[in-house]
N, C-alpha and C positions, 0 to 999 in steps of 0.2 A: 364528406360523402353526400351525394345527391339523393341517396335512398332515404326516404322519410322514416321508414321503420326497418330495423335490422336486428336479428337476434344474435346470440352469442356464437352459434355455429357459423352463421353467414359471415359475421365479422372476422372470425378466425380464418375462414377459407379465403377471404379477400386478402387478409394480411399474409397468409402463407404463400400467396403468389408473388409476394414482394420480399419477404424476409424468412428467416429460419422458423420452423414450426414451433420449437421450444421458446424462442424469443417472443413469438406471437402470443403464446399462452401466458408467459411471464408478464408481458406488458398489459394484457387484458386483466390478469389477476391483480396487478398493481392498480390499474384504473378502478376496478370494482371493489378493491380491498377485500379479496377473497382468496382462498387456497385454489390451486390449479384443479383439484378434484371437483370443485364446485362448478367449473366450466363444463365438465362432462355431464354432470347430473342435472344441469340447468341450461342445456344448449338451446332450448327454444325461448329462453327469457329474452325479452326485448331490451336493448340498451336505451338508456335515456339519451336525450340530445347532447347533454354535457359529456356523458361517457363516450358516446360515439365520436364526438369532435376531438376529445383528448386522445382517445385510443389511436385514431388514424393520424393524428399529429405526431404521436410517438412512433408509429410505424414508419412514417416518412423520415423521421430523424434517424431511426435505426437503419433504414435503407441507405441513408447517406453516410453510414459507417460510424455514427456517433455511438460510443460504447453503451451497452445495455446498463451497466452499473450506474452511469450518470443519469439515465432515463428513469430508473426506478429508485435511485438514491440508496443503493444497497449493494454490498459485496461481501461474500463470506470469506473469512480468514481464520485459520486455526480452528477454534471451537465456537466462533460467534459470527453474527452478521454485523457489519459496520456501516454506519452512514457515510456516504461519499458524495461529493459533487465535483464539478470541474475545477475546483481550486486545489484539489489534492490528487495524487496519483491513485490509480486503481490498484488495490492490493493484488499481488501476484503469488502464485503457488511457490515459486522459488524462495520467497522470503520466509515462508513457513519453515524452511530448512534452517534458516538463520536462528529462528526461535528455538528450534529443536536442539541445535548445537549449544546454545546458551543454557538451556535447561539441563544439560548433561553435567553442569557444574553445581557446586554447593552455593545456593543463593540465600540461605537463611541468614538474616541480619546483615546482608551485604548491601553495598551502595552501587547503583548502576546508573550511568548517564547515557541517555540516547540523544544523538545529535541529528536533528532533522526528523521530527516525529511524524510529519504529514497528518494523516487521519488518526494516528495513535495506535495503529495495529500491533506494533512490536511491543511497546511499553505496556499497553493494556493487556495484551495476551500474557506477557510475563507476569504482570502484577496479579492477574487473576489466578495464574497457576501457583504462585507463591506469595501469600499475603505478608510474609516476613521479609520480603525484598523491598528495599527503599529505592524508589525510582525518581529520577529527575529527567524530564524531557524538554529539549529545546527546539524551537522552530522560528525561522525568521519571518514567515508569512503569517500575518495576523488572522487571515481567513482560515488557513489550515489549523492554526492554534485553536480557534473557536470550534472547529469540527472535532479535533482531538479531545477537547474538553467536553463536548457534547457526547461523544462516544464513551468517554470515561464515566460520566454521570449516568448515562443510560445503562451501562453494563456494571455499574457499581464497583469500579476499581478505585479503592480508597487509599492506595499506597503510592500514588503518583502525583507529582507537582510538575506542571507545565509552565515554561517561561519563554518569553520572546527573546531570542538571541541568534546572532549570525556568527557562525564559526570563523568567519574572516576577521571579525573584530576581536578585541581583547577577551581572554578567558579569565573568569574570576571564580571558578569552581573549586570545591574542596577535592582532595585526592579521592579517586574512586577505585572500587574493586574491579569493576567492569565498565567499559565504554563500548557502545554499539552504534553503528551507523549504516544505513542504506542510502548513501548520498547520491546525487546526480552523477552518473558515470557513463552515460550514453554519448558516443561520438556521433554528432548530428550528421557529419559528412558521410557516414557509412550507411545511413538509412536509405531505403528505396521504397517507393510506393507509399501506401497509407499505413503500413505496419499495423494492421488490425486496429485502426482508430487511434493510434498513438498521437496523432497531431491534434486531437481534442484535449489531450492532457497538458497540464501546466509545464511549459518549456523549462522554467527555472528549476523544476524538481526532477527533470529528466536529463538535460544536456549539461555537459561540463566541457570546458576548453581543454587544450593540450591533449587531444585525442581521448577525451573523457576522464583524464587523470587529475585535473587541477584540484578538485575538491578532495579527492582521495589523498593526494599529496599533503594538502593542508591539514587534514584530520590526522594522518599518520605522524606528521612532524610535531603537531601541537599536543596530541594526546599523551605522548611519552611523559611529559611533566605533570600530568594529572592522574596518573595511575599509581596505586600503591605498589610496594615492592614485588608482590606476587600478582599484580593486576594483569588483565587481558583486554585487548582491543579486538572486537569482532567487526568484520567488514563484509558487506556484500558488494560484488563487483562483477564485471564481465569476465567470462572465461579467457578472453584474449588479453586481459590485463593481469593475469595471475603472476607471470614472470616479473612484470613491472612492480607489482606489489611487494614481492620479495626484495627487489632492488631498493625500493624506497624504505622498506623496513630496516634493512641493513644500514642504509644511509642515515636514518634517524637515530639509530642506536639500539634497536630492539635486538634481543638475544635469540629469539625464535620466531618462526613464522610457519604455522601449520595450515595447510590448505585442504579443503574438502570439496568433493564433487556433489552436485545437487542430484535430484531424482532422475535427471536426464543424462547423468554421467559427465557433467561439465563442471570444471572448477569454478565454483561460485562464491565460496566462503573462505576468508583468511582469518586466522586467529593469531594475533601478535602478542608475544610475551616479552617482558622486560628483564 
């Protein structure tokens, strides 16, 4: 900005002409490391040169559709705020429904494997809800693995072990009571426009081949041999893949496949039993 001096209110008004008002406030709160209420009570406070430069840089990035979560390195999920950056997917509300369905089951003393932890939101949320649950989380991206570990330490989830593993390679896990995964399932060919900043997210964590089914098929077929007799596989997927999930479950040898609608009334979760 060319303005030599600018206060909080003036900065926000300029930003609001470019981006959403709430985003403007969240970005300035992030820059100044204060609560949003502070901006209201200190609207005449002059920004430092460093604050001004960073704030308007972030405003420009947000105007270009870069997700807010990446700009402030934070996204709320379940009951906590998680650190995120562009090496992991941004947590989505739909995935909270996956956590909710798992918590309906008896987790005391049980073993749960999560395939593809990303920022760790699922495993960490489950581990904090039940300290008697033993969690093993895998992730092929080392950058994502470091973020998951960072979130685990910050939120003090002590019953989780994270390891570097690609589900396309050989599995050497013990049999589990539960396996859960929110794998890449987006069909890239069906996307239009900017999809609310989706192109800023890591493609390997979003897109899957075979109309989004490749990774789901791999997990369904391999998981069967790593579940205990009464074990369950929990999957998040696209509503348009629900019928295909049932087909793949039968093909792999699962005896049951229950499906649940998310908060928007769309079939989003499948629970496979052996």
